[in-house]
C-alpha positions as CSV (number, residue, x, y, z in Angstrom):
1,X,39.5,3.6,-44.1
2,X,38.1,2.3,-47.3
3,X,34.4,3.5,-47.9
4,X,31.9,2.0,-50.7
5,X,28.9,3.4,-52.2
6,X,26.5,0.8,-53.5
7,X,23.6,1.7,-55.9
8,X,25.0,3.0,-58.7
9,X,26.2,1.6,-62.0
10,X,29.1,0.5,-60.5
11,X,30.4,0.3,-56.8
12,X,32.2,3.4,-55.9
13,X,35.5,3.2,-53.8
14,X,36.9,5.9,-51.6
15,X,40.3,5.9,-49.2
16,X,39.2,8.3,-47.0
17,X,36.1,10.1,-45.8
18,X,37.7,13.6,-47.5
19,X,37.1,12.1,-51.2
20,X,33.4,10.7,-50.0
21,X,32.8,14.6,-49.1
22,X,34.1,16.1,-52.4
23,X,32.3,13.5,-54.4
24,X,29.0,13.9,-52.6
25,X,29.3,17.5,-52.9
26,X,29.5,17.2,-56.7
27,X,26.8,15.1,-56.6
28,X,24.6,17.7,-55.0
29,X,23.9,15.4,-52.1
30,X,22.5,17.1,-49.0
31,X,24.7,16.3,-45.6
32,X,21.8,16.1,-42.8
33,X,24.1,15.4,-40.0
34,X,27.2,13.2,-38.5
35,X,27.0,9.6,-37.0
36,X,26.0,9.8,-33.2
37,X,26.8,7.0,-30.8
38,X,23.9,4.7,-30.6
39,X,22.3,4.0,-27.0
40,X,22.6,0.5,-27.5
41,X,26.0,-0.4,-27.2
42,X,26.1,-3.6,-29.5
43,X,25.7,-1.0,-32.5
44,X,28.2,1.0,-31.5
45,X,30.8,0.4,-34.6
46,X,33.5,3.3,-33.7
47,X,34.4,3.6,-37.1
48,X,31.2,5.0,-37.8
49,X,30.9,7.5,-35.2
50,X,31.2,10.8,-36.8
51,X,30.9,10.0,-40.3
52,X,28.7,12.3,-42.4
53,X,25.2,11.2,-43.1
54,X,23.2,12.2,-46.3
55,X,19.6,12.6,-47.6
56,X,20.1,10.7,-50.6
57,X,22.2,7.7,-49.1
58,X,21.8,5.1,-46.2
59,X,24.8,4.8,-43.8
60,X,27.6,5.0,-42.7
61,X,27.2,1.1,-41.9
62,X,30.3,-1.4,-41.1
63,X,31.4,-3.6,-44.0
64,X,34.1,-5.7,-42.7
65,X,37.1,-3.6,-42.5
66,X,35.6,-0.3,-43.7
67,X,32.2,1.5,-44.2
68,X,29.5,1.3,-46.7
69,X,26.9,3.3,-47.9
70,X,24.0,2.8,-50.0
71,X,21.1,4.4,-52.1
72,X,17.8,4.3,-50.8
73,X,16.8,2.1,-53.5
74,X,19.7,-0.2,-53.2
75,X,19.3,-0.8,-49.2
76,X,15.6,-1.7,-49.8
77,X,16.5,-4.0,-52.7
78,X,19.2,-5.9,-50.5
79,X,16.9,-5.4,-47.0
80,X,13.9,-7.0,-48.4
């Protein structure tokens, strides 16, 4: 599954969650948990469930055929 991270000088792309975790650890990011199923069935994108969550990133969110994380700065920019 492709994973991208937006909000840095360039978009970062990872082929799997192991690569993402290795990168996040090297950046000193704080793992806060793993995505749980939503109580709203319309928001349960199966590929998100069980994905890591980080204090420094918003996500994981559905991104077509893969997943996307954003820095909080990027999230605020794209969401307004």
